[in-house]
PDBQT receptor file of N, H, CA, C and O in Angstrom, charges set to zero:
ATOM      1  N   UNK A   1     -46.218 -19.742  22.112  1.00  0.00    +0.000 N 
ATOM      2  CA  UNK A   1     -44.633 -20.888  22.719  1.00  0.00    +0.000 C 
ATOM      3  C   UNK A   1     -43.943 -20.909  22.030  1.00  0.00    +0.000 C 
ATOM      4  O   UNK A   1     -42.787 -20.678  22.384  1.00  0.00    +0.000 OA
ATOM      5  N   UNK A   2     -44.152 -21.118  21.007  1.00  0.00    +0.000 N 
ATOM      6  H   UNK A   2     -45.091 -21.306  20.720  1.00  0.00    +0.000 HD
ATOM      7  CA  UNK A   2     -42.935 -21.221  19.836  1.00  0.00    +0.000 C 
ATOM      8  C   UNK A   2     -42.546 -20.112  19.423  1.00  0.00    +0.000 C 
ATOM      9  O   UNK A   2     -41.340 -19.887  19.329  1.00  0.00    +0.000 OA
ATOM     10  N   UNK A   3     -43.466 -19.197  19.094  1.00  0.00    +0.000 N 
ATOM     11  H   UNK A   3     -44.446 -19.379  19.170  1.00  0.00    +0.000 HD
ATOM     12  CA  UNK A   3     -43.203 -17.855  18.900  1.00  0.00    +0.000 C 
ATOM     13  C   UNK A   3     -42.534 -17.087  19.518  1.00  0.00    +0.000 C 
ATOM     14  O   UNK A   3     -41.688 -16.314  19.069  1.00  0.00    +0.000 OA
ATOM     15  N   UNK A   4     -43.023 -17.315  21.140  1.00  0.00    +0.000 N 
ATOM     16  H   UNK A   4     -43.710 -17.943  21.505  1.00  0.00    +0.000 HD
ATOM     17  CA  UNK A   4     -41.765 -16.318  21.721  1.00  0.00    +0.000 C 
ATOM     18  C   UNK A   4     -40.263 -16.914  21.599  1.00  0.00    +0.000 C 
ATOM     19  O   UNK A   4     -39.296 -16.175  21.416  1.00  0.00    +0.000 OA
ATOM     20  N   UNK A   5     -40.175 -18.118  21.700  1.00  0.00    +0.000 N 
ATOM     21  H   UNK A   5     -40.960 -18.719  21.848  1.00  0.00    +0.000 HD
ATOM     22  CA  UNK A   5     -38.884 -19.030  21.348  1.00  0.00    +0.000 C 
ATOM     23  C   UNK A   5     -38.267 -18.115  20.182  1.00  0.00    +0.000 C 
ATOM     24  O   UNK A   5     -37.225 -17.461  20.223  1.00  0.00    +0.000 OA
ATOM     25  N   UNK A   6     -39.193 -18.245  19.124  1.00  0.00    +0.000 N 
ATOM     26  H   UNK A   6     -40.040 -18.776  19.091  1.00  0.00    +0.000 HD
ATOM     27  CA  UNK A   6     -38.840 -18.151  17.771  1.00  0.00    +0.000 C 
ATOM     28  C   UNK A   6     -38.006 -16.668  18.204  1.00  0.00    +0.000 C 
ATOM     29  O   UNK A   6     -36.837 -16.384  17.939  1.00  0.00    +0.000 OA
ATOM     30  N   UNK A   7     -39.069 -15.800  18.993  1.00  0.00    +0.000 N 
ATOM     31  H   UNK A   7     -40.018 -16.030  19.208  1.00  0.00    +0.000 HD
ATOM     32  CA  UNK A   7     -38.942 -13.842  18.167  1.00  0.00    +0.000 C 
ATOM     33  C   UNK A   7     -37.302 -13.800  19.521  1.00  0.00    +0.000 C 
ATOM     34  O   UNK A   7     -36.502 -12.865  19.506  1.00  0.00    +0.000 OA
ATOM     35  N   UNK A   8     -37.188 -14.958  20.472  1.00  0.00    +0.000 N 
ATOM     36  H   UNK A   8     -37.838 -15.718  20.484  1.00  0.00    +0.000 HD
ATOM     37  CA  UNK A   8     -36.130 -14.610  21.331  1.00  0.00    +0.000 C 
ATOM     38  C   UNK A   8     -34.309 -15.163  20.381  1.00  0.00    +0.000 C 
ATOM     39  O   UNK A   8     -33.264 -14.530  20.231  1.00  0.00    +0.000 OA
ATOM     40  N   UNK A   9     -34.656 -16.345  20.027  1.00  0.00    +0.000 N 
ATOM     41  H   UNK A   9     -35.505 -16.859  20.150  1.00  0.00    +0.000 HD
ATOM     42  CA  UNK A   9     -33.372 -16.870  19.438  1.00  0.00    +0.000 C 
ATOM     43  C   UNK A   9     -33.557 -16.585  17.732  1.00  0.00    +0.000 C 
ATOM     44  O   UNK A   9     -32.891 -17.207  16.903  1.00  0.00    +0.000 OA
ATOM     45  N   UNK A  10     -34.224 -15.899  17.492  1.00  0.00    +0.000 N 
ATOM     46  H   UNK A  10     -34.765 -15.394  18.165  1.00  0.00    +0.000 HD
ATOM     47  CA  UNK A  10     -34.094 -15.589  16.103  1.00  0.00    +0.000 C 
ATOM     48  C   UNK A  10     -32.716 -14.782  15.348  1.00  0.00    +0.000 C 
ATOM     49  O   UNK A  10     -32.030 -15.081  14.371  1.00  0.00    +0.000 OA
ATOM     50  N   UNK A  11     -32.692 -13.789  16.174  1.00  0.00    +0.000 N 
ATOM     51  H   UNK A  11     -33.249 -13.546  16.968  1.00  0.00    +0.000 HD
ATOM     52  CA  UNK A  11     -31.912 -12.421  15.943  1.00  0.00    +0.000 C 
ATOM     53  C   UNK A  11     -30.898 -13.613  16.445  1.00  0.00    +0.000 C 
ATOM     54  O   UNK A  11     -30.110 -14.170  15.680  1.00  0.00    +0.000 OA
ATOM     55  N   UNK A  12     -31.068 -14.002  18.203  1.00  0.00    +0.000 N 
ATOM     56  H   UNK A  12     -31.708 -13.549  18.824  1.00  0.00    +0.000 HD
ATOM     57  CA  UNK A  12     -28.871 -14.956  18.497  1.00  0.00    +0.000 C 
ATOM     58  C   UNK A  12     -28.582 -15.604  17.159  1.00  0.00    +0.000 C 
ATOM     59  O   UNK A  12     -27.400 -15.666  16.823  1.00  0.00    +0.000 OA
ATOM     60  N   UNK A  13     -29.859 -16.282  16.047  1.00  0.00    +0.000 N 
ATOM     61  H   UNK A  13     -30.820 -16.232  16.320  1.00  0.00    +0.000 HD
ATOM     62  CA  UNK A  13     -29.012 -17.259  15.680  1.00  0.00    +0.000 C 
ATOM     63  C   UNK A  13     -27.985 -16.650  13.875  1.00  0.00    +0.000 C 
ATOM     64  O   UNK A  13     -27.027 -16.980  13.176  1.00  0.00    +0.000 OA
ATOM     65  N   UNK A  14     -29.388 -15.330  13.978  1.00  0.00    +0.000 N 
ATOM     66  H   UNK A  14     -30.167 -15.062  14.545  1.00  0.00    +0.000 HD
ATOM     67  CA  UNK A  14     -28.979 -14.689  12.952  1.00  0.00    +0.000 C 
ATOM     68  C   UNK A  14     -27.448 -13.794  13.014  1.00  0.00    +0.000 C 
ATOM     69  O   UNK A  14     -26.604 -13.740  12.120  1.00  0.00    +0.000 OA
ATOM     70  N   UNK A  15     -27.401 -12.992  14.649  1.00  0.00    +0.000 N 
ATOM     71  H   UNK A  15     -28.087 -13.036  15.375  1.00  0.00    +0.000 HD
ATOM     72  CA  UNK A  15     -25.778 -13.117  14.661  1.00  0.00    +0.000 C 
ATOM     73  C   UNK A  15     -25.176 -14.068  14.563  1.00  0.00    +0.000 C 
ATOM     74  O   UNK A  15     -24.201 -13.808  13.858  1.00  0.00    +0.000 OA
ATOM     75  N   UNK A  16     -25.167 -15.430  14.971  1.00  0.00    +0.000 N 
ATOM     76  H   UNK A  16     -25.959 -15.641  15.544  1.00  0.00    +0.000 HD
ATOM     77  CA  UNK A  16     -24.015 -16.201  14.838  1.00  0.00    +0.000 C 
ATOM     78  C   UNK A  16     -24.256 -16.319  13.240  1.00  0.00    +0.000 C 
ATOM     79  O   UNK A  16     -23.450 -15.683  12.560  1.00  0.00    +0.000 OA
ATOM     80  N   UNK A  17     -25.250 -17.043  12.552  1.00  0.00    +0.000 N 
ATOM     81  H   UNK A  17     -25.904 -17.559  13.105  1.00  0.00    +0.000 HD
ATOM     82  CA  UNK A  17     -24.331 -17.121  11.486  1.00  0.00    +0.000 C 
ATOM     83  C   UNK A  17     -23.899 -16.061  10.599  1.00  0.00    +0.000 C 
ATOM     84  O   UNK A  17     -23.197 -16.318   9.620  1.00  0.00    +0.000 OA
ATOM     85  N   UNK A  18     -24.239 -14.998  10.853  1.00  0.00    +0.000 N 
ATOM     86  H   UNK A  18     -24.809 -14.789  11.648  1.00  0.00    +0.000 HD
ATOM     87  CA  UNK A  18     -23.523 -13.399  10.553  1.00  0.00    +0.000 C 
ATOM     88  C   UNK A  18     -21.908 -13.544  10.851  1.00  0.00    +0.000 C 
ATOM     89  O   UNK A  18     -20.878 -13.540  10.178  1.00  0.00    +0.000 OA
ATOM     90  N   UNK A  19     -22.201 -13.650  11.972  1.00  0.00    +0.000 N 
ATOM     91  H   UNK A  19     -23.039 -13.653  12.519  1.00  0.00    +0.000 HD
ATOM     92  CA  UNK A  19     -20.167 -13.691  12.219  1.00  0.00    +0.000 C 
ATOM     93  C   UNK A  19     -19.785 -15.021  11.815  1.00  0.00    +0.000 C 
ATOM     94  O   UNK A  19     -18.585 -14.859  12.034  1.00  0.00    +0.000 OA
ATOM     95  N   UNK A  20     -19.856 -16.196  11.401  1.00  0.00    +0.000 N 
ATOM     96  H   UNK A  20     -20.831 -16.327  11.223  1.00  0.00    +0.000 HD
ATOM     97  CA  UNK A  20     -20.014 -17.001  11.044  1.00  0.00    +0.000 C 
ATOM     98  C   UNK A  20     -19.272 -16.708   9.874  1.00  0.00    +0.000 C 
ATOM     99  O   UNK A  20     -18.060 -16.734   9.660  1.00  0.00    +0.000 OA
ATOM    100  N   UNK A  21     -20.528 -16.340   8.950  1.00  0.00    +0.000 N 
ATOM    101  H   UNK A  21     -21.513 -16.319   9.125  1.00  0.00    +0.000 HD
ATOM    102  CA  UNK A  21     -19.721 -16.177   7.346  1.00  0.00    +0.000 C 
ATOM    103  C   UNK A  21     -18.909 -14.977   7.371  1.00  0.00    +0.000 C 
ATOM    104  O   UNK A  21     -18.007 -14.988   6.534  1.00  0.00    +0.000 OA
ATOM    105  N   UNK A  22     -18.990 -13.800   8.203  1.00  0.00    +0.000 N 
ATOM    106  H   UNK A  22     -19.723 -13.791   8.884  1.00  0.00    +0.000 HD
ATOM    107  CA  UNK A  22     -18.193 -13.198   8.300  1.00  0.00    +0.000 C 
ATOM    108  C   UNK A  22     -16.756 -13.847   8.431  1.00  0.00    +0.000 C 
ATOM    109  O   UNK A  22     -16.096 -14.124   7.430  1.00  0.00    +0.000 OA
ATOM    110  N   UNK A  23     -16.309 -14.074   9.710  1.00  0.00    +0.000 N 
ATOM    111  H   UNK A  23     -16.845 -13.850  10.524  1.00  0.00    +0.000 HD
ATOM    112  CA  UNK A  23     -15.185 -14.647   9.408  1.00  0.00    +0.000 C 
ATOM    113  C   UNK A  23     -15.034 -16.043   9.002  1.00  0.00    +0.000 C 
ATOM    114  O   UNK A  23     -14.723 -16.864   9.864  1.00  0.00    +0.000 OA
ATOM    115  N   UNK A  24     -15.227 -16.430   7.727  1.00  0.00    +0.000 N 
ATOM    116  H   UNK A  24     -15.479 -15.763   7.026  1.00  0.00    +0.000 HD
ATOM    117  CA  UNK A  24     -15.239 -17.612   7.317  1.00  0.00    +0.000 C 
ATOM    118  C   UNK A  24     -14.958 -16.748   5.750  1.00  0.00    +0.000 C 
ATOM    119  O   UNK A  24     -14.286 -17.298   4.878  1.00  0.00    +0.000 OA
ATOM    120  N   UNK A  25     -15.650 -15.144   5.504  1.00  0.00    +0.000 N 
ATOM    121  H   UNK A  25     -16.196 -14.697   6.213  1.00  0.00    +0.000 HD
ATOM    122  CA  UNK A  25     -15.219 -14.204   4.489  1.00  0.00    +0.000 C 
ATOM    123  C   UNK A  25     -13.906 -13.793   4.558  1.00  0.00    +0.000 C 
ATOM    124  O   UNK A  25     -13.221 -13.540   3.567  1.00  0.00    +0.000 OA
ATOM    125  N   UNK A  26     -13.353 -13.681   6.278  1.00  0.00    +0.000 N 
ATOM    126  H   UNK A  26     -13.909 -13.887   7.083  1.00  0.00    +0.000 HD
ATOM    127  CA  UNK A  26     -12.310 -13.049   5.702  1.00  0.00    +0.000 C 
ATOM    128  C   UNK A  26     -11.555 -13.915   5.945  1.00  0.00    +0.000 C 
ATOM    129  O   UNK A  26     -10.503 -13.335   6.213  1.00  0.00    +0.000 OA
ATOM    130  N   UNK A  27     -11.328 -15.495   6.071  1.00  0.00    +0.000 N 
ATOM    131  H   UNK A  27     -12.182 -15.967   5.853  1.00  0.00    +0.000 HD
ATOM    132  CA  UNK A  27     -10.857 -16.407   6.284  1.00  0.00    +0.000 C 
ATOM    133  C   UNK A  27     -10.280 -16.465   4.617  1.00  0.00    +0.000 C 
ATOM    134  O   UNK A  27      -9.159 -16.044   4.332  1.00  0.00    +0.000 OA
ATOM    135  N   UNK A  28     -10.985 -16.900   3.844  1.00  0.00    +0.000 N 
ATOM    136  H   UNK A  28     -11.896 -17.242   4.075  1.00  0.00    +0.000 HD
ATOM    137  CA  UNK A  28     -11.221 -16.424   2.368  1.00  0.00    +0.000 C 
ATOM    138  C   UNK A  28     -10.708 -15.965   2.001  1.00  0.00    +0.000 C 
ATOM    139  O   UNK A  28     -10.173 -16.476   1.017  1.00  0.00    +0.000 OA
ATOM    140  N   UNK A  29     -10.444 -15.023   2.240  1.00  0.00    +0.000 N 
ATOM    141  H   UNK A  29     -10.879 -14.608   3.039  1.00  0.00    +0.000 HD
ATOM    142  CA  UNK A  29     -10.239 -13.768   1.273  1.00  0.00    +0.000 C 
ATOM    143  C   UNK A  29      -8.660 -13.526   1.985  1.00  0.00    +0.000 C 
ATOM    144  O   UNK A  29      -7.952 -12.929   1.173  1.00  0.00    +0.000 OA
ATOM    145  N   UNK A  30      -8.020 -13.788   3.111  1.00  0.00    +0.000 N 
ATOM    146  H   UNK A  30      -8.595 -14.273   3.771  1.00  0.00    +0.000 HD
ATOM    147  CA  UNK A  30      -6.760 -13.942   3.972  1.00  0.00    +0.000 C 
ATOM    148  C   UNK A  30      -6.012 -15.072   3.071  1.00  0.00    +0.000 C 
ATOM    149  O   UNK A  30      -4.927 -14.938   2.505  1.00  0.00    +0.000 OA
ATOM    150  N   UNK A  31      -6.707 -16.018   3.074  1.00  0.00    +0.000 N 
ATOM    151  H   UNK A  31      -7.589 -16.127   3.534  1.00  0.00    +0.000 HD
ATOM    152  CA  UNK A  31      -6.194 -16.975   2.108  1.00  0.00    +0.000 C 
ATOM    153  C   UNK A  31      -5.786 -16.754   0.866  1.00  0.00    +0.000 C 
ATOM    154  O   UNK A  31      -4.657 -16.922   0.405  1.00  0.00    +0.000 OA
ATOM    155  N   UNK A  32      -7.015 -16.264   0.193  1.00  0.00    +0.000 N 
ATOM    156  H   UNK A  32      -7.932 -16.128   0.567  1.00  0.00    +0.000 HD
ATOM    157  CA  UNK A  32      -7.001 -15.835  -1.449  1.00  0.00    +0.000 C 
ATOM    158  C   UNK A  32      -6.012 -14.767  -1.848  1.00  0.00    +0.000 C 
ATOM    159  O   UNK A  32      -5.530 -14.760  -2.981  1.00  0.00    +0.000 OA
ATOM    160  N   UNK A  33      -5.688 -13.828  -0.899  1.00  0.00    +0.000 N 
ATOM    161  H   UNK A  33      -6.080 -13.834   0.021  1.00  0.00    +0.000 HD
ATOM    162  CA  UNK A  33      -5.081 -12.775  -0.887  1.00  0.00    +0.000 C 
ATOM    163  C   UNK A  33      -3.474 -13.736  -0.539  1.00  0.00    +0.000 C 
ATOM    164  O   UNK A  33      -2.499 -13.820  -1.285  1.00  0.00    +0.000 OA
ATOM    165  N   UNK A  34      -3.569 -14.045   0.144  1.00  0.00    +0.000 N 
ATOM    166  H   UNK A  34      -4.361 -13.976   0.750  1.00  0.00    +0.000 HD
ATOM    167  CA  UNK A  34      -1.784 -15.269   0.110  1.00  0.00    +0.000 C 
ATOM    168  C   UNK A  34      -1.359 -15.724  -1.117  1.00  0.00    +0.000 C 
ATOM    169  O   UNK A  34      -0.279 -15.561  -1.683  1.00  0.00    +0.000 OA
ATOM    170  N   UNK A  35      -2.532 -16.422  -1.514  1.00  0.00    +0.000 N 
ATOM    171  H   UNK A  35      -3.410 -16.554  -1.054  1.00  0.00    +0.000 HD
ATOM    172  CA  UNK A  35      -2.137 -16.950  -2.827  1.00  0.00    +0.000 C 
ATOM    173  C   UNK A  35      -1.720 -16.440  -3.854  1.00  0.00    +0.000 C 
ATOM    174  O   UNK A  35      -0.835 -16.859  -4.600  1.00  0.00    +0.000 OA
ATOM    175  N   UNK A  36      -2.683 -15.001  -3.978  1.00  0.00    +0.000 N 
ATOM    176  H   UNK A  36      -3.402 -14.660  -3.372  1.00  0.00    +0.000 HD
ATOM    177  CA  UNK A  36      -2.549 -14.401  -4.967  1.00  0.00    +0.000 C 
ATOM    178  C   UNK A  36      -1.084 -13.480  -4.769  1.00  0.00    +0.000 C 
ATOM    179  O   UNK A  36      -0.497 -13.165  -5.805  1.00  0.00    +0.000 OA
ATOM    180  N   UNK A  37      -0.480 -13.039  -3.393  1.00  0.00    +0.000 N 
ATOM    181  H   UNK A  37      -0.956 -13.295  -2.552  1.00  0.00    +0.000 HD
ATOM    182  CA  UNK A  37       0.550 -12.863  -3.376  1.00  0.00    +0.000 C 
ATOM    183  C   UNK A  37       1.681 -13.290  -3.570  1.00  0.00    +0.000 C 
ATOM    184  O   UNK A  37       2.644 -12.604  -3.913  1.00  0.00    +0.000 OA
ATOM    185  N   UNK A  38       1.670 -15.147  -3.251  1.00  0.00    +0.000 N 
ATOM    186  H   UNK A  38       0.888 -15.704  -2.971  1.00  0.00    +0.000 HD
ATOM    187  CA  UNK A  38       2.735 -15.970  -3.926  1.00  0.00    +0.000 C 
ATOM    188  C   UNK A  38       3.059 -15.789  -4.673  1.00  0.00    +0.000 C 
ATOM    189  O   UNK A  38       4.231 -15.517  -4.933  1.00  0.00    +0.000 OA
ATOM    190  N   UNK A  39       1.806 -15.885  -5.656  1.00  0.00    +0.000 N 
ATOM    191  H   UNK A  39       0.854 -16.106  -5.446  1.00  0.00    +0.000 HD
ATOM    192  CA  UNK A  39       2.034 -16.214  -7.533  1.00  0.00    +0.000 C 
ATOM    193  C   UNK A  39       2.685 -15.291  -7.584  1.00  0.00    +0.000 C 
ATOM    194  O   UNK A  39       3.820 -15.596  -7.948  1.00  0.00    +0.000 OA
ATOM    195  N   UNK A  40       2.511 -13.838  -7.326  1.00  0.00    +0.000 N 
ATOM    196  H   UNK A  40       1.589 -13.591  -7.029  1.00  0.00    +0.000 HD
ATOM    197  CA  UNK A  40       3.168 -12.220  -7.788  1.00  0.00    +0.000 C 
ATOM    198  C   UNK A  40       4.265 -12.408  -7.204  1.00  0.00    +0.000 C 
ATOM    199  O   UNK A  40       4.867 -11.545  -7.844  1.00  0.00    +0.000 OA
ATOM    200  N   UNK A  41       5.096 -12.844  -6.471  1.00  0.00    +0.000 N 
ATOM    201  H   UNK A  41       4.608 -13.545  -5.951  1.00  0.00    +0.000 HD
ATOM    202  CA  UNK A  41       6.131 -12.691  -6.100  1.00  0.00    +0.000 C 
ATOM    203  C   UNK A  41       7.008 -13.619  -6.679  1.00  0.00    +0.000 C 
ATOM    204  O   UNK A  41       8.175 -13.361  -6.382  1.00  0.00    +0.000 OA
ATOM    205  N   UNK A  42       6.870 -14.645  -7.425  1.00  0.00    +0.000 N 
ATOM    206  H   UNK A  42       5.923 -14.854  -7.666  1.00  0.00    +0.000 HD
ATOM    207  CA  UNK A  42       7.220 -15.995  -7.325  1.00  0.00    +0.000 C 
ATOM    208  C   UNK A  42       7.591 -15.273  -8.634  1.00  0.00    +0.000 C 
ATOM    209  O   UNK A  42       8.570 -14.548  -8.812  1.00  0.00    +0.000 OA
ATOM    210  N   UNK A  43       6.700 -15.580  -9.453  1.00  0.00    +0.000 N 
ATOM    211  H   UNK A  43       5.905 -16.168  -9.308  1.00  0.00    +0.000 HD
ATOM    212  CA  UNK A  43       6.669 -14.792 -10.517  1.00  0.00    +0.000 C 
ATOM    213  C   UNK A  43       7.415 -13.381 -10.918  1.00  0.00    +0.000 C 
ATOM    214  O   UNK A  43       8.056 -13.321 -11.967  1.00  0.00    +0.000 OA
ATOM    215  N   UNK A  44       7.297 -12.186  -9.989  1.00  0.00    +0.000 N 
ATOM    216  H   UNK A  44       6.776 -12.235  -9.137  1.00  0.00    +0.000 HD
ATOM    217  CA  UNK A  44       8.127 -11.899  -9.739  1.00  0.00    +0.000 C 
ATOM    218  C   UNK A  44      10.085 -11.789  -9.481  1.00  0.00    +0.000 C 
ATOM    219  O   UNK A  44      10.914 -10.919  -9.745  1.00  0.00    +0.000 OA
ATOM    220  N   UNK A  45      10.141 -12.793  -9.017  1.00  0.00    +0.000 N 
ATOM    221  H   UNK A  45       9.467 -13.501  -8.802  1.00  0.00    +0.000 HD
ATOM    222  CA  UNK A  45      11.019 -13.526  -8.770  1.00  0.00    +0.000 C 
ATOM    223  C   UNK A  45      11.835 -14.189 -10.149  1.00  0.00    +0.000 C 
ATOM    224  O   UNK A  45      13.013 -13.978 -10.440  1.00  0.00    +0.000 OA
ATOM    225  N   UNK A  46      10.928 -14.986 -10.849  1.00  0.00    +0.000 N 
ATOM    226  H   UNK A  46       9.972 -15.158 -10.613  1.00  0.00    +0.000 HD
ATOM    227  CA  UNK A  46      11.350 -15.451 -12.035  1.00  0.00    +0.000 C 
ATOM    228  C   UNK A  46      11.546 -14.841 -13.286  1.00  0.00    +0.000 C 
ATOM    229  O   UNK A  46      12.284 -15.288 -14.163  1.00  0.00    +0.000 OA
ATOM    230  N   UNK A  47      10.628 -13.434 -13.383  1.00  0.00    +0.000 N 
ATOM    231  H   UNK A  47      10.028 -13.070 -12.671  1.00  0.00    +0.000 HD
ATOM    232  CA  UNK A  47      10.909 -12.567 -14.161  1.00  0.00    +0.000 C 
ATOM    233  C   UNK A  47      12.343 -11.727 -13.835  1.00  0.00    +0.000 C 
ATOM    234  O   UNK A  47      13.229 -11.707 -14.690  1.00  0.00    +0.000 OA
ATOM    235  N   UNK A  48      12.467 -11.204 -12.855  1.00  0.00    +0.000 N 
ATOM    236  H   UNK A  48      11.748 -11.220 -12.161  1.00  0.00    +0.000 HD
ATOM    237  CA  UNK A  48      14.056 -10.682 -12.333  1.00  0.00    +0.000 C 
ATOM    238  C   UNK A  48      14.579 -10.900 -12.503  1.00  0.00    +0.000 C 
ATOM    239  O   UNK A  48      15.436 -10.098 -12.872  1.00  0.00    +0.000 OA
ATOM    240  N   UNK A  49      14.984 -12.907 -12.493  1.00  0.00    +0.000 N 
ATOM    241  H   UNK A  49      14.288 -13.559 -12.193  1.00  0.00    +0.000 HD
ATOM    242  CA  UNK A  49      15.914 -13.345 -12.161  1.00  0.00    +0.000 C 
ATOM    243  C   UNK A  49      16.981 -13.124 -10.399  1.00  0.00    +0.000 C 
ATOM    244  O   UNK A  49      18.176 -12.938 -10.172  1.00  0.00    +0.000 OA
ATOM    245  N   UNK A  50      15.488 -13.309  -9.329  1.00  0.00    +0.000 N 
ATOM    246  H   UNK A  50      14.517 -13.461  -9.513  1.00  0.00    +0.000 HD
ATOM    247  CA  UNK A  50      16.114 -12.596  -8.392  1.00  0.00    +0.000 C 
ATOM    248  C   UNK A  50      16.135 -13.582  -7.491  1.00  0.00    +0.000 C 
ATOM    249  O   UNK A  50      15.174 -14.280  -7.169  1.00  0.00    +0.000 OA
ATOM    250  N   UNK A  51      17.877 -13.676  -6.841  1.00  0.00    +0.000 N 
ATOM    251  H   UNK A  51      18.658 -13.108  -7.102  1.00  0.00    +0.000 HD
ATOM    252  CA  UNK A  51      17.845 -15.416  -6.907  1.00  0.00    +0.000 C 
ATOM    253  C   UNK A  51      18.100 -14.631  -4.561  1.00  0.00    +0.000 C 
ATOM    254  O   UNK A  51      17.784 -15.259  -3.551  1.00  0.00    +0.000 OA
ATOM    255  N   UNK A  52      18.596 -13.508  -4.627  1.00  0.00    +0.000 N 
ATOM    256  H   UNK A  52      18.853 -12.998  -5.447  1.00  0.00    +0.000 HD
ATOM    257  CA  UNK A  52      18.255 -13.358  -2.992  1.00  0.00    +0.000 C 
ATOM    258  C   UNK A  52      17.644 -12.908  -2.155  1.00  0.00    +0.000 C 
ATOM    259  O   UNK A  52      17.939 -12.416  -1.065  1.00  0.00    +0.000 OA
ATOM    260  N   UNK A  53      16.457 -13.131  -2.837  1.00  0.00    +0.000 N 
ATOM    261  H   UNK A  53      16.218 -13.530  -3.722  1.00  0.00    +0.000 HD
ATOM    262  CA  UNK A  53      15.018 -12.703  -2.131  1.00  0.00    +0.000 C 
ATOM    263  C   UNK A  53      13.813 -13.857  -2.613  1.00  0.00    +0.000 C 
ATOM    264  O   UNK A  53      12.600 -13.948  -2.425  1.00  0.00    +0.000 OA
ATOM    265  N   UNK A  54      14.938 -14.753  -3.403  1.00  0.00    +0.000 N 
ATOM    266  H   UNK A  54      15.923 -14.679  -3.555  1.00  0.00    +0.000 HD
ATOM    267  CA  UNK A  54      13.733 -16.170  -3.706  1.00  0.00    +0.000 C 
ATOM    268  C   UNK A  54      13.113 -16.450  -2.610  1.00  0.00    +0.000 C 
ATOM    269  O   UNK A  54      13.444 -15.965  -1.529  1.00  0.00    +0.000 OA
ATOM    270  N   UNK A  55      11.916 -17.455  -2.802  1.00  0.00    +0.000 N 
ATOM    271  H   UNK A  55      11.647 -17.849  -3.681  1.00  0.00    +0.000 HD
ATOM    272  CA  UNK A  55      11.123 -18.152  -2.215  1.00  0.00    +0.000 C 
ATOM    273  C   UNK A  55      11.292 -19.698  -1.370  1.00  0.00    +0.000 C 
ATOM    274  O   UNK A  55      10.857 -20.384  -0.445  1.00  0.00    +0.000 OA
ATOM    275  N   UNK A  56      12.370 -19.623  -2.585  1.00  0.00    +0.000 N 
ATOM    276  H   UNK A  56      12.723 -19.066  -3.336  1.00  0.00    +0.000 HD
ATOM    277  CA  UNK A  56      13.287 -21.027  -1.368  1.00  0.00    +0.000 C 
ATOM    278  C   UNK A  56      14.625 -20.796  -0.464  1.00  0.00    +0.000 C 
ATOM    279  O   UNK A  56      15.291 -21.621   0.161  1.00  0.00    +0.000 OA
ATOM    280  N   UNK A  57      14.769 -19.539  -0.595  1.00  0.00    +0.000 N 
ATOM    281  H   UNK A  57      14.227 -18.869  -1.103  1.00  0.00    +0.000 HD
ATOM    282  CA  UNK A  57      15.449 -18.974   0.390  1.00  0.00    +0.000 C 
ATOM    283  C   UNK A  57      16.891 -19.234  -0.013  1.00  0.00    +0.000 C 
ATOM    284  O   UNK A  57      17.869 -18.725   0.536  1.00  0.00    +0.000 OA
ATOM    285  N   UNK A  58      16.918 -20.315  -1.313  1.00  0.00    +0.000 N 
ATOM    286  H   UNK A  58      16.124 -20.728  -1.759  1.00  0.00    +0.000 HD
ATOM    287  CA  UNK A  58      19.052 -20.155  -2.076  1.00  0.00    +0.000 C 
ATOM    288  C   UNK A  58      19.784 -20.330  -1.054  1.00  0.00    +0.000 C 
ATOM    289  O   UNK A  58      20.625 -19.466  -0.806  1.00  0.00    +0.000 OA
ATOM    290  N   UNK A  59      19.624 -21.842   0.070  1.00  0.00    +0.000 N 
ATOM    291  H   UNK A  59      18.941 -22.544  -0.131  1.00  0.00    +0.000 HD
ATOM    292  CA  UNK A  59      20.663 -21.841   1.141  1.00  0.00    +0.000 C 
ATOM    293  C   UNK A  59      22.030 -22.443   0.249  1.00  0.00    +0.000 C 
ATOM    294  O   UNK A  59      23.116 -22.590   0.808  1.00  0.00    +0.000 OA
TER     295      UNK A  59
């Protein structure tokens, strides 16, 4: 009985875990890239002293 349930549910759980991990990895990668983009943009503005395209908006 247990073997039947294990064989039936194992692919489902594997799919669920794989999907969750994949989504988490994608989320963290996007978050990390946006952080890098923010740091790069900020340092780029600091180096070039470009106040027109500042993150703060320069209102």
